[in-house]
C-alpha positions in Angstrom: 41.6 59.4 -16.0 40.7 55.7 -16.8 41.4 52.2 -15.8 44.3 50.9 -18.1 45.9 47.7 -17.0 49.4 46.1 -17.7 49.4 43.4 -20.4 52.7 41.8 -20.1 52.8 38.0 -20.6 49.1 37.7 -21.5 49.5 36.1 -24.8 51.9 33.4 -23.6 49.8 32.0 -20.9 46.5 32.2 -22.9 47.8 30.2 -25.9 49.2 27.5 -23.8 45.8 27.2 -22.1 43.8 27.4 -25.1 45.8 25.0 -27.3 45.2 21.9 -25.4 41.4 22.6 -25.2 40.9 21.5 -21.6 39.5 24.3 -19.6 41.8 23.8 -16.5 43.1 27.4 -16.5 40.4 30.0 -15.9 39.5 32.5 -13.3 36.2 33.6 -12.0 35.5 37.0 -10.2 32.5 37.8 -8.2 32.1 41.6 -8.3 29.8 43.7 -6.1 31.0 47.3 -6.5 33.3 49.7 -8.5 36.4 48.8 -6.4 36.0 45.1 -7.0 35.3 45.6 -10.6 38.7 47.6 -11.0 40.5 44.9 -9.0 39.0 42.0 -11.1 39.9 43.7 -14.4 43.4 44.6 -13.2 44.1 40.9 -12.3 42.2 39.6 -15.5 44.3 41.7 -17.8 47.5 40.5 -16.3 47.0 36.8 -15.7 47.0 35.5 -19.3 44.1 33.0 -18.8 40.6 32.9 -19.6 38.5 35.1 -17.2 35.0 35.5 -16.3 33.8 38.6 -14.3 30.3 38.1 -12.7 28.5 41.1 -11.7 26.1 41.0 -8.7 22.8 42.6 -9.3 22.6 46.3 -8.5 24.3 49.5 -9.8 28.1 49.9 -10.1 28.9 53.6 -10.6 32.2 53.8 -12.4 34.9 56.3 -10.8 36.8 56.2 -14.2 36.6 55.0 -17.7 37.4 51.4 -18.5 40.1 50.5 -21.0 40.5 46.7 -20.6 42.8 44.7 -22.9 43.8 41.0 -23.0 44.9 38.5 -25.6 42.9 35.9 -23.7 39.2 35.0 -23.6 37.0 37.3 -21.5 33.5 37.3 -20.4 31.3 39.7 -18.5 27.9 38.8 -17.2 25.3 40.3 -15.1 22.3 39.1 -12.9 24.2 37.2 -10.3 23.2 36.8 -6.6 25.5 38.0 -3.8 27.7 34.8 -4.0 27.6 34.5 -7.8 26.0 31.0 -7.6 22.6 31.8 -8.9 21.6 34.0 -11.8 18.6 36.1 -13.1 20.0 37.2 -16.4 18.0 40.5 -16.9 20.0 43.5 -18.0 17.7 45.8 -16.1 18.9 44.4 -12.7 22.7 44.9 -13.4 23.8 48.4 -14.3 27.2 49.9 -15.0 26.7 53.7 -14.6 28.9 56.1 -16.5 27.2 59.3 -15.5 27.1 60.6 -19.1 30.9 61.0 -19.4 32.9 57.8 -18.8 33.7 55.6 -21.7 33.9 51.8 -21.7 36.4 49.7 -23.9 36.9 45.9 -23.8 39.4 44.2 -26.2 40.1 40.4 -25.9 40.8 37.4 -28.0 37.3 36.2 -27.6 34.8 38.5 -25.8 31.3 37.8 -24.4 29.1 40.3 -22.6 25.8 39.0 -21.5 22.8 40.6 -19.4 24.5 44.1 -18.5 22.9 47.4 -18.7 25.5 50.1 -19.7 23.8 53.3 -18.8 25.4 56.8 -19.3 28.4 55.5 -21.1 28.8 57.6 -24.2 31.2 55.3 -26.2 31.1 51.6 -25.6 33.8 49.6 -27.6 34.1 45.8 -27.9 36.9 44.6 -30.0 38.0 40.9 -30.5 38.2 38.1 -33.0 34.9 36.8 -31.7 32.6 39.3 -30.0 29.2 38.1 -28.6 26.9 40.8 -27.2 23.8 39.1 -25.7 20.7 40.5 -23.8 22.3 43.7 -23.0 20.9 47.3 -22.7 22.7 50.5 -23.8 21.0 53.7 -22.8 21.1 56.9 -20.8 22.0 60.5 -20.9 25.4 61.6 -22.3 26.8 65.0 -21.8 28.0 65.6 -25.3 26.1 63.5 -27.9 23.8 60.5 -28.3 26.2 57.8 -27.8 27.7 54.9 -29.7 28.4 51.2 -29.4 31.4 50.1 -31.6 32.0 46.5 -32.3 35.1 45.6 -34.3 36.4 42.1 -35.3 39.7 40.8 -36.8 39.3 37.8 -39.0 36.4 36.6 -36.9 32.8 36.9 -35.9 30.4 39.3 -34.3 27.0 38.3 -32.8 24.5 40.7 -31.5 21.6 38.8 -30.0 18.6 40.3 -28.2 20.2 43.7 -27.2 18.4 47.0 -26.7 20.3 49.9 -28.0 18.4 53.0 -26.9 19.8 56.3 -28.1 23.0 54.6 -29.3 24.3 54.3 -32.9 25.7 50.8 -33.3 28.7 50.2 -35.8 30.2 47.1 -36.7 33.5 47.2 -38.6 36.4 45.0 -39.5 39.7 45.6 -37.8 43.2 44.3 -38.0 45.2 47.5 -37.5 44.0 49.0 -40.9 40.2 48.3 -40.6 40.7 46.0 -43.4 40.2 42.3 -42.3 40.2 39.4 -45.0 37.3 37.4 -43.7 34.4 38.3 -41.3 31.2 36.7 -40.1 28.6 39.1 -38.6 25.1 38.3 -37.2 22.6 40.6 -35.7 19.5 38.7 -34.5 16.5 40.0 -32.5 17.9 43.5 -31.6 16.2 46.9 -31.3 18.0 49.9 -32.4 16.0 53.1 -31.6 16.7 56.8 -30.9 20.1 57.3 -32.4 20.9 60.9 -33.0 24.0 62.1 -35.1 26.7 63.8 -32.9 30.4 63.9 -32.0 32.6 63.8 -29.0 36.3 64.8 -29.7 37.5 62.4 -32.4 34.4 60.0 -32.1 31.9 60.7 -34.9 28.5 59.1 -34.5 25.8 59.0 -37.4 22.2 58.9 -36.7 21.5 55.3 -38.0 20.4 52.6 -35.7 23.0 50.2 -37.1 25.9 50.9 -39.4 28.1 48.2 -41.0 31.4 49.1 -42.6 33.2 46.6 -44.7 36.0 48.1 -46.6 38.1 45.9 -48.9 36.6 42.6 -48.1 33.9 42.0 -50.7 32.8 38.5 -50.9 34.7 37.4 -47.8 32.0 38.7 -45.6 29.0 36.7 -44.2 26.4 39.1 -42.8 23.1 38.1 -41.4 20.4 40.5 -40.0 17.2 38.8 -38.9 14.3 39.8 -36.6 15.7 43.2 -35.8 13.8 46.5 -35.3 15.6 49.7 -36.4 13.2 52.7 -35.8 13.0 56.2 -34.6 16.6 57.1 -35.5 17.4 60.5 -36.9 19.2 59.3 -40.1 17.5 56.0 -40.7 17.3 52.4 -39.8 20.3 50.5 -41.3 23.4 51.8 -43.1 25.7 49.6 -45.2 29.2 51.2 -46.2 31.0 48.8 -48.5 30.2 45.9 -50.8 27.7 44.1 -48.5 25.9 41.1 -49.9 23.8 40.4 -46.6 21.0 38.0 -45.7 18.2 40.2 -44.5 15.2 38.4 -43.2 12.2 39.6 -41.2 13.6 43.0 -40.1 11.4 45.9 -39.4 13.1 49.3 -40.2 12.4 52.8 -41.2 15.0 52.6 -44.0 17.8 50.6 -45.5 20.7 52.4 -47.0 23.5 50.7 -49.1 26.2 53.0 -50.5 27.2 50.4 -53.1 23.7 49.2 -54.1 24.5 45.6 -53.6 21.4 43.5 -53.6 20.6 41.3 -50.6 21.7 37.7 -50.6 19.5 34.9 -51.9 16.9 34.0 -49.4 16.3 37.6 -48.0 12.7 38.7 -47.5 9.8 39.6 -45.2 11.4 42.9 -44.2 9.0 45.7 -43.3 8.9 49.4 -43.2 5.7 49.5 -41.0 5.8 51.3 -37.8 6.6 48.6 -35.0 4.4 50.4 -32.5 6.8 50.4 -29.5 5.7 51.8 -26.2 7.9 54.0 -23.9 10.0 51.0 -22.8 10.6 50.0 -26.4 8.5 46.9 -26.1 5.9 46.2 -29.0 2.5 47.2 -28.0 0.0 44.2 -27.6 -2.3 43.7 -29.3 -1.6 45.7 -32.5 2.2 45.8 -33.1 3.1 44.0 -36.4 6.4 43.0 -34.8 4.6 40.4 -32.6 4.8 36.7 -33.8 6.2 37.9 -37.2 9.9 36.9 -36.9 11.4 33.8 -38.2 13.4 30.9 -36.8 14.8 30.1 -40.1 18.2 31.9 -39.4 21.6 30.4 -40.0 22.6 28.9 -36.6 19.2 29.5 -35.1 17.8 32.3 -32.9 18.7 32.7 -29.3 16.7 31.0 -26.4 16.0 34.3 -24.4 14.9 37.8 -25.0 16.6 40.8 -23.4 14.7 40.3 -20.1 15.9 36.8 -19.8 12.5 35.4 -20.6 11.7 32.8 -23.3 12.4 33.9 -26.9 9.5 32.1 -28.6 6.1 32.2 -27.0 3.8 32.2 -30.1 4.2 30.4 -33.3 7.2 32.6 -34.3 9.5 34.9 -32.5 8.7 38.6 -32.1 10.9 41.0 -33.9 13.2 43.1 -31.7 14.9 42.5 -28.3 11.7 41.9 -26.4 9.3 38.8 -26.6 5.7 39.7 -25.6 3.4 37.4 -23.9 1.1 37.3 -27.0 0.5 33.8 -28.2 -1.2 33.2 -31.4 -1.3 29.3 -30.9 -4.1 27.3 -29.5 -3.0 25.6 -26.2 -3.6 22.0 -25.4 -2.8 20.9 -21.9 -1.6 17.4 -21.0 -3.0 16.5 -17.5 -2.2 12.7 -17.3 0.8 10.5 -17.6 -1.5 7.7 -18.9 -1.4 6.8 -22.5 -5.1 7.2 -23.0 -7.3 10.2 -22.6 -9.2 12.3 -25.2 -8.5 15.9 -25.7 -11.1 16.8 -28.4 -14.0 18.1 -26.5 -14.9 20.6 -23.9 -16.1 17.9 -21.4 -12.8 15.9 -21.4 -11.4 16.0 -17.9 -8.1 14.3 -18.6 -5.8 14.8 -21.7 -2.9 12.5 -22.5 -0.1 13.2 -24.8 -1.5 10.8 -27.4 -4.9 12.7 -27.2 -3.0 16.1 -27.5 -1.1 15.0 -30.6 -4.4 13.8 -32.2 -6.1 17.0 -31.3 -3.3 19.1 -32.8 -3.4 17.0 -36.0 -7.0 17.6 -36.4 -6.8 21.4 -35.9 -6.4 23.9 -38.7 -4.1 26.4 -36.9 -0.8 26.3 -35.0 -1.0 24.3 -31.8 1.0 24.2 -28.6 1.1 21.4 -26.1 2.0 22.1 -22.6 2.1 19.8 -19.5 0.3 20.0 -16.1 0.6 16.4 -15.0 -0.3 16.1 -11.3 2.2 14.7 -8.7 5.4 15.8 -7.1 8.0 13.4 -8.6 10.2 14.5 -11.4 10.2 13.1 -14.1 6.6 12.1 -14.9 6.9 9.1 -17.0 4.6 8.6 -20.0 4.8 4.9 -21.2 4.0 4.8 -24.8 1.9 1.6 -25.6 1.6 2.0 -29.5 2.8 4.4 -32.1 1.8 8.1 -31.3 -0.1 10.2 -33.8 2.2 11.8 -36.4 3.0 15.5 -36.4 1.6 16.9 -39.5 1.1 20.6 -39.0 2.6 23.4 -37.1 3.1 22.2 -33.5 5.1 23.1 -30.5 5.7 20.8 -27.5 7.0 22.4 -24.5 8.2 20.0 -21.7 9.5 23.0 -19.7 5.9 23.9 -19.1 5.5 21.1 -16.6 5.6 22.4 -13.0 9.1 21.8 -11.7 11.0 21.8 -15.0 13.7 24.3 -15.8 15.8 24.9 -18.8 19.7 24.8 -18.5 21.4 28.1 -17.8 25.1 26.9 -17.4 27.5 27.5 -20.3 29.4 24.3 -19.2 27.5 21.5 -17.7 23.8 21.5 -16.9 21.3 22.6 -14.2 18.4 21.6 -16.4 15.5 19.8 -14.8 13.5 17.7 -17.3 10.2 16.5 -15.7 8.5 14.8 -18.8 9.9 11.4 -19.8 8.7 9.4 -22.8 9.4 5.6 -22.4 8.9 3.2 -25.3 6.7 0.3 -24.1 6.1 -1.2 -27.5 8.0 -2.8 -30.5 7.2 0.0 -32.9 10.2 2.0 -31.8 9.3 5.7 -32.6 8.7 8.4 -30.1 7.7 11.6 -32.0 7.2 11.0 -35.7 7.1 13.9 -38.1 5.8 13.0 -41.6 3.5 15.9 -42.8 4.8 17.8 -45.9 3.7 21.1 -44.4 4.7 20.1 -40.8 6.7 22.2 -38.4 7.7 20.7 -35.0 9.4 22.8 -32.2 10.0 20.3 -29.3 12.0 21.2 -26.1 12.3 20.0 -22.5 11.6 16.3 -23.0 13.5 13.1 -22.2 13.3 10.0 -24.3 14.3 6.4 -23.6 14.1 2.8 -25.0 12.8 3.7 -28.4 14.2 0.8 -30.6 14.2 2.9 -33.8 14.5 6.5 -33.0 13.3 8.8 -30.2 12.5 11.6 -32.6 12.1 10.6 -36.4 11.7 13.4 -38.9 11.0 12.5 -42.5 9.1 15.4 -43.9 8.5 19.2 -43.4 10.9 22.0 -42.8 12.1 24.3 -40.2 11.7 22.1 -37.2 13.5 22.9 -33.9 14.7 20.3 -31.5 16.3 22.0 -28.4 16.9 21.3 -24.7 16.0 17.7 -24.8 17.7 14.5 -23.5 18.1 11.1 -25.3 19.5 8.4 -23.1 22.1 8.8 -20.4 21.8 9.8 -16.8 18.9 12.4 -16.5 20.1 15.1 -14.3 17.3 16.3 -11.9 18.8 19.7 -11.7 19.1 20.0 -7.9 22.7 18.8 -7.6 21.8 16.3 -4.8 19.3 13.8 -6.2 21.1 10.9 -8.0 20.3 11.0 -11.7 17.8 8.5 -13.2 19.7 6.2 -15.6 17.7 6.4 -18.8 17.4 3.4 -20.9 19.2 3.5 -24.4 17.5 4.4 -27.6 18.7 2.9 -30.9 18.9 6.3 -32.5 18.4 9.6 -30.7 17.4 11.8 -33.6 16.9 10.6 -37.1 16.5 13.2 -40.0 15.8 11.6 -43.4 13.2 11.4 -46.1 12.2 14.7 -47.4 13.0 16.9 -44.2 15.1 20.0 -44.5 16.3 22.9 -42.5 16.0 21.1 -39.0 17.9 22.9 -36.1 19.1 20.3 -33.5 20.4 22.5 -30.6 21.3 26.2 -31.0 23.6 28.8 -29.9 22.5 29.1 -26.3 23.1 26.8 -23.3 19.5 26.4 -22.9 19.1 24.9 -26.5 21.7 22.3 -26.0 20.5 18.7 -26.3 22.2 15.7 -24.5 22.4 12.7 -26.8 23.8 9.5 -25.1 24.0 5.8 -25.0 22.4 5.2 -28.4 23.0 1.7 -29.5 23.5 2.7 -33.2 23.8 6.5 -33.7 23.3 9.6 -31.6 22.3 11.7 -34.7 21.5 10.2 -38.0 21.0 12.4 -41.1 20.5 10.3 -44.3 19.0 10.5 -47.7 19.6 12.6 -50.9 16.5 14.6 -50.1 17.2 15.2 -46.5 19.5 18.2 -46.3 20.4 21.7 -44.9 20.2 20.5 -41.4 22.1 22.1 -38.5 23.4 20.1 -35.5 24.8 22.8 -33.1 26.1 23.0 -29.6 25.1 19.5 -28.3 26.5 17.1 -25.9 26.9 13.9 -27.9 28.3 11.2 -25.7 28.8 13.3 -22.7 26.5 13.3 -19.6 24.7 16.6 -18.8 27.7 17.7 -16.5 29.9 17.7 -19.5 32.5 15.6 -17.6 31.5 11.9 -17.7 30.7 9.8 -20.7 27.7 7.8 -22.0 28.9 7.1 -25.5 26.9 6.3 -28.5 27.9 3.5 -30.9 28.6 6.3 -33.6 28.2 9.9 -32.5 26.8 11.5 -35.8 26.3 9.9 -39.1 25.7 12.0 -42.2 24.6 10.6 -45.5 23.1 13.6 -47.2 24.1 17.0 -48.6 24.9 20.6 -47.1 24.5 20.1 -43.5 26.4 21.8 -40.8 27.7 20.1 -37.6 28.9 22.9 -35.4 30.1 23.6 -31.8 29.3 20.3 -30.4 31.2 18.0 -28.0 31.4 14.6 -29.5 32.9 12.0 -27.3 33.2 8.3 -26.1 31.7 6.9 -29.3 32.5 3.2 -29.7 33.2 3.7 -33.3 33.7 7.1 -35.0 32.8 10.5 -33.4 31.5 11.9 -36.8 31.1 9.9 -39.9 30.3 11.5 -43.4 29.5 8.5 -45.7 28.8 7.7 -49.1 28.2 9.6 -52.5 25.3 11.7 -50.8 27.7 12.8 -48.2 28.8 16.1 -49.9 28.9 19.7 -49.2 28.8 19.3 -45.4 30.6 21.6 -43.0 32.2 20.5 -39.7 32.9 23.6 -37.6 34.1 24.5 -34.1 33.5 21.1 -32.6 35.5 19.5 -29.8 35.9 15.8 -30.7 37.6 13.6 -28.1 37.7 15.9 -25.1 35.3 16.8 -22.3 33.4 20.1 -21.9 34.6 20.2 -18.1 37.4 18.3 -16.4 40.2 16.5 -17.8 39.1 12.8 -18.1 39.8 11.1 -21.3 36.6 10.8 -23.5 38.1 9.4 -26.6 36.1 8.2 -29.5 37.0 4.6 -30.2 37.2 5.1 -34.0 38.3 8.1 -35.8 37.4 11.6 -34.6 36.1 12.4 -38.2 35.8 9.8 -40.8 35.0 10.4 -44.5 34.2 7.0 -46.2 32.5 5.4 -49.4 33.2 8.3 -51.7 32.2 11.3 -49.4 33.6 14.3 -51.1 33.7 18.2 -51.2 33.3 18.6 -47.5 34.7 21.2 -45.2 36.5 20.3 -42.0 37.5 23.7 -40.3 38.2 26.9 -42.1 37.1 27.5 -45.7 38.9 29.3 -48.4 38.0 32.7 -47.1 38.9 32.0 -43.6 35.3 31.8 -42.4 33.9 29.2 -40.1 35.9 27.9 -37.2 38.5 25.3 -36.3 37.7 21.9 -34.7 39.7 20.4 -31.8 40.2 16.7 -32.5 42.4 15.1 -29.8 42.9 11.6 -28.4 40.7 9.5 -30.8 41.2 6.0 -32.2 41.6 4.1 -28.9 39.7 1.0 -30.3 41.5 1.1 -33.6 42.5 -2.5 -34.7 45.4 -1.7 -36.8 47.7 0.0 -34.3 49.1 3.5 -34.5 50.6 2.8 -38.0 47.2 2.3 -39.7 44.5 2.5 -37.2 41.9 5.1 -36.5 43.0 8.6 -35.5 42.1 12.2 -35.8 40.6 12.6 -39.4 40.5 9.8 -41.7 39.6 10.1 -45.4 38.9 6.6 -46.6 37.9 7.7 -50.1 36.4 10.7 -51.9 38.1 13.8 -52.9 37.9 17.6 -52.3 37.7 17.3 -48.5 39.3 20.3 -47.1 40.8 19.9 -43.6 42.3 23.3 -42.7 42.9 25.5 -39.6 42.2 22.7 -37.1 43.8 21.6 -33.8 44.5 17.9 -34.3 46.9 16.1 -32.0 47.5 13.1 -29.7 45.3 10.7 -31.7 46.1 7.1 -31.6 46.6 6.7 -35.4 47.5 9.5 -37.8 46.2 12.9 -37.1 45.1 13.1 -40.9 45.2 9.9 -42.7 44.4 9.6 -46.5 43.2 6.1 -47.3 42.7 5.2 -43.7 45.8 2.8 -44.1 48.5 4.6 -42.3 51.3 7.1 -43.5 51.1 7.4 -47.3 54.5 8.3 -49.2 54.6 11.1 -51.7 54.9 10.2 -55.3 57.2 12.0 -57.8 54.7 14.1 -59.7 51.6 14.0 -57.3 49.7 12.3 -60.2 48.2 9.4 -58.3 44.6 9.1 -57.4 42.7 7.9 -54.2 41.5 9.7 -51.0 41.8 13.5 -51.5 43.8 12.5 -54.7 46.6 11.4 -52.2 47.9 14.9 -52.2 51.5 15.2 -51.6 52.5 16.6 -48.2 55.3 19.3 -47.9 59.0 18.4 -47.0 60.3 20.5 -44.2 64.0 21.1 -44.7 65.7 23.6 -42.6 65.0 26.6 -40.3 66.6 29.8 -39.3 65.8 32.6 -36.8 65.7 36.3 -37.1 64.7 37.7 -33.7 61.4 36.0 -32.6 60.6 35.0 -36.2 61.4 31.6 -37.5 62.0 31.1 -41.2 61.1 27.6 -42.4 62.4 26.3 -45.7 60.8 23.4 -47.6 59.6 22.1 -50.9 56.7 20.2 -52.5 56.0 18.8 -55.9 52.3 19.3 -56.7 49.8 21.3 -58.8 49.6 25.0 -59.1 47.8 26.7 -56.3 48.3 25.4 -52.8 47.5 26.6 -49.2 50.5 25.8 -46.9 49.8 25.6 -43.1 52.4 25.0 -40.5 51.7 23.7 -37.1 53.8 23.1 -33.9 53.8 20.8 -31.0 55.8 19.7 -28.0 56.3 16.2 -29.5 56.1 14.2 -32.7 53.2 12.1 -33.5 52.9 8.4 -34.7 54.8 7.0 -37.7 57.1 10.0 -37.5 54.4 12.5 -38.6 53.5 15.7 -36.8 50.9 17.0 -34.4 48.9 20.1 -35.1 48.6 21.3 -31.6 48.9 25.1 -32.6 48.9 26.7 -35.9 52.1 28.8 -36.4 51.5 30.3 -39.9 50.1 29.8 -43.4 50.9 31.1 -47.0 49.8 30.6 -50.5 52.2 28.6 -52.8 52.4 28.8 -56.6 54.0 26.1 -58.6 56.2 26.8 -61.6 55.8 24.7 -64.7 57.9 22.0 -63.4 55.6 21.4 -60.4 58.4 21.7 -58.0 57.7 24.4 -55.3 60.4 25.6 -52.9 59.1 28.0 -50.2 59.9 29.9 -47.1 57.3 30.1 -44.3 57.6 33.0 -41.9 56.4 31.7 -38.4 56.0 33.3 -35.1 57.6 32.3 -32.0 54.6 30.3 -30.8 53.1 30.3 -27.5 55.1 29.3 -24.4 58.5 30.3 -23.0 61.8 28.7 -22.6 62.7 25.2 -23.7 60.5 23.1 -25.8 58.5 26.0 -27.3 56.3 24.0 -29.7 59.3 23.2 -31.7 58.2 20.0 -33.3 56.9 21.2 -36.7 54.7 19.8 -39.3 52.7 21.1 -42.3 49.9 20.3 -44.6 49.0 21.6 -48.2 45.6 22.0 -49.5 45.0 22.4 -53.4 43.1 25.6 -54.2 42.5 27.9 -57.0 42.6 25.3 -59.7 40.6 24.8 -62.7 40.4 21.0 -62.2 37.7 20.3 -59.6 39.1 16.8 -59.0 42.2 18.7 -57.7 40.3 21.3 -55.7 40.3 21.4 -51.8 42.4 18.2 -51.3 44.2 18.4 -48.1 47.3 16.3 -47.5 48.4 14.3 -44.5 50.5 16.1 -42.0 54.2 15.9 -43.0 57.1 14.2 -41.2 57.9 15.8 -37.9 60.7 18.5 -38.2 62.5 19.3 -35.0 63.7 22.8 -34.5 66.6 22.3 -32.4 67.8 25.8 -32.2 69.4 26.7 -28.9 69.4 30.3 -27.6 68.0 31.9 -30.6 69.2 35.4 -29.6 72.5 34.3 -28.1 73.5 33.2 -24.5 73.2 36.7 -23.1 70.0 37.9 -24.8 67.3 38.9 -22.3 64.7 37.6 -24.8 66.4 34.6 -26.0 64.6 31.3 -26.1 65.5 27.7 -27.1 64.0 24.5 -28.4 64.9 21.2 -26.7 66.9 18.9 -29.2 
């Protein structure tokens, strides 16, 4: 016997809530025991909206197996107090007990499981398009075999971050009904896989490897990263690859690596070890002595997490430990700032006061990695350090930890902030820089600071690599964190963070809520990345133009400006800029990726937070950039809504969603773009552009012709859309739906309904049929205003490659009662 829940109507309600990107429809359940868990899962599986189940600390002993399925987003988290208002996210304090016999299965559209201990659950299955398992423990006796954790994704992503898998084989595989998905993105960072033993239970077969990855039929369309993991003491070996896997493997510690296809690791792999990690009985590296301590890396695509499996900070020394646990061992020398004054030497044993200026000077003079912490006397928060002249530059390996100041705390909220920043740097001179990084061998890790009034840049990085800037605030209202004290209004900086010169591989933000920066009120640019040598930076998961609560605005003049190569702007909220939300500019603005951002909407609430200019603008020859999904279906779509409110040209030729002023090869695919003041996609930034006869013109994205939508027919719930286009060989067609038409008669891309490849005959005239689903919603006006784009692909002429068109003219599907008047499943579109 097991819990299995009804799933009627789930997909319909979920898609309606998700398409419009405002998190108004969600449910949260506070669960204390087995009965409440069963009730919560029953309701969550049937309500069709985003659900979050919060588990109160303690042990929930299951009375039956869990088989939970929904087409909506679902989150399960542990560590909550009795009212589910405060949280201590340590998996050891929240246990789901299966007594060695009860299986657990969760399937959802997007699935997050955080800080839960699954004990005695022989099989643990997690299946979704996007699965995140973070800070969990899997252990305990099973009656028949060692146990398994199975994670499957369908054209999506898997992230395993800081989990302990003790006596469980972990397998990751693709799944779309045939275990053969076309594109996948899998990452395992800082996990411990230990004690797996080969076995079986019924039809479930488990090998004895710590981690197994099965990738049938996908080849190059898989992005796999394994970093900082420990896989040790498993009966068959450490890690097993089944399939053509070209993975990035960095700083792992395993007893063995087995690859059936003998595919070499991806470029950049290295520092993996087969040395014994020396774990104690709790699977924690033994300090001192373990080679896993302070030997990991922060140079991981997208960054490492902020916490270990216990909920403690992930990085304590100069580098993260390998595996799920972060020990207290610190190989850095510590300098403690004890005064808010701008003077105070820190170089000698007789110094009684140490200022930030003195600490920076002492760190620059040292030969080893240094860590600056704060213990400034007083009860007020923040302590204000007024900077009267340029501070000493960062030239070596340095960590500055503002959260070390008593009273400070990092943010723990996925939406909004409960952070408390207690060290504020105030510019009191005309030089205009806060922290300045200019050493060729420098590496700065700075967190937990606030900055105001710097008239050049609060943080200015011109050299070095692998810098980390997380959990800071630049301008805007400084949240005190207690929810009651009125926030302090910080003075504006000209630029929040500037990355230029020879700098590379800077991580601004990170995947966890604690790593989010708040970047507000800049009089020029929130984030500025410029220069042909400044490249490969990642700007991730920040609030740019939103206040810490995620609801209100404190906009920058421009949110993010990129004038360099190969940067990633991902998972940010970018709002309320006077000009553009994100601008990629100039001939250096090439090879950048814009992924998973929300541009023009708040993180919480429903207030308008539009950017005055375009949501995304590509100008002055910016070329070969990716906005959304790439050719293989990797990456993630952006949501770009309501932008261009300050556009001077009116809806016909003003600012809107994505504007390509000039440049070619800018791919704009898989995104949700609607309700912008100007066009949702505008080539030439001059309003709607007509097609030409042979698509031989030049200009922004080669002025790629858009498709003509001609007719539609219905077969059951499937719509068959007919159309044509005159263009080059090799196109990707994407069809979108909305409840209304956009400006200038063009369409909105409120929901993606389908896509297909097109191949042109010698004449260049393509006629096509696109088979579309019914789309989300029920009844009248069922996303029946259709529009489409094409993107040039698979062509030998690079000037014709990856050019996305404008959205087509809006086509109205005015079918009434598609199944007939008496059909129980009939539906209609409003004329």
